[in-house]
C-alpha angles and dihedrals in degrees: 000000000000132000118199116198125195102202106017109208147117098329096040090051090057090050093047089056090056098044102040097066086054092058100267121149110219124206124182138180124244130188098215134036092235091062092062099080091060091058092044088056088060094049090257121137108225125212125192115236086225090063107072095167094060092043091053091047091051093044091051090065096044124115093187131033125192124191112195101155111115118238122256134205090290097047135260108348092213095064098073089044103044106031095063087045092052091046091060095042119108091216133026127224112267088228134029118187125194117194111217132162138255084235086090088078094058121199118341099170093246096311123136119265127200133189088266094054119116115268111241109162112185099188132065088242092052094049089051091054090050089055092044094052089050091049095050094044090051091049088051093052093043098048099031094248122153096236116182122187123212120198111204136190126205111327122215137172143128108341092012110066146095089277091063093049089048094050092047091048092242100111115114127184100215115183123212113170111245094002115139134156139184128242139184135210111240093237092055088049091053090049091054091050090049091051091051094049085057090052108034112197119186110226093009121156123193136178108218110195143117128278101252123055108203143175118267094240091058090054095048091046093052093047090050088051093053090050090049093239135124111264116240114262120268117260122200111238093240090059099042096090093221127178121255089256094050090047091056088056091054091045090069124071124175144139114232120213119219094183093113094055090047092050099042104030099034087232125151124180113246087211105043091178140028088253095065092040094053092044090055093048091051093046090052090054098260 
């Protein structure tokens, strides 16, 4: 079995760790030749984006295709590379996954959102994701691909968590009354993708997130407590001096439901809240 990843990074690495022991061969794209050895060290076969023929050959033998690269002003960068390759392939992947964001829902003032909720992206990045979702679902319908969209909140894990920000002196407890957001441990995300690969659903859309949306100050304070250090002081949002991009993040508040993924994929997060996730990272030496 072969997984081909367009945009091999944090999430794809966690998925590869789950699939490789089961006999999966993992391929991933890189932008520069000097990036290939790092993938090879993880047992991943690297393909330069500037080599469309080798990408097409590798994709032709793939049972699963994952797109993680974010869209830019001109749309999803994977479309002009992968669609021609797929068009010339003799067999399509059984499963194609596109990683999107819960930012497509916009601000809901703390209310719950579901996969059927109206899309109301409030940022340029969110609007681009809406368009990329639409494009990939249309490609799926037009070509007969089993495309599934995954809407993701903030992803954390070893090397990318509140612990790292605290140790670097970069953690801030910014208070915005009523503001909450969802998150997911990268291993839970990988488990959800693996569950979906086993149950391909053309046109499927899933929110993958934990069970407890929470304010950012609570997460930082809990991480500090686990480290045995004093948490940074709370800072009101109006006094935080954030960039325009960061302010857009704090302008959105929503609780994201994962009920559909649980019901249809049989998936359950091993880390249902940030508390279990952070404790596991610390116990593993992170």
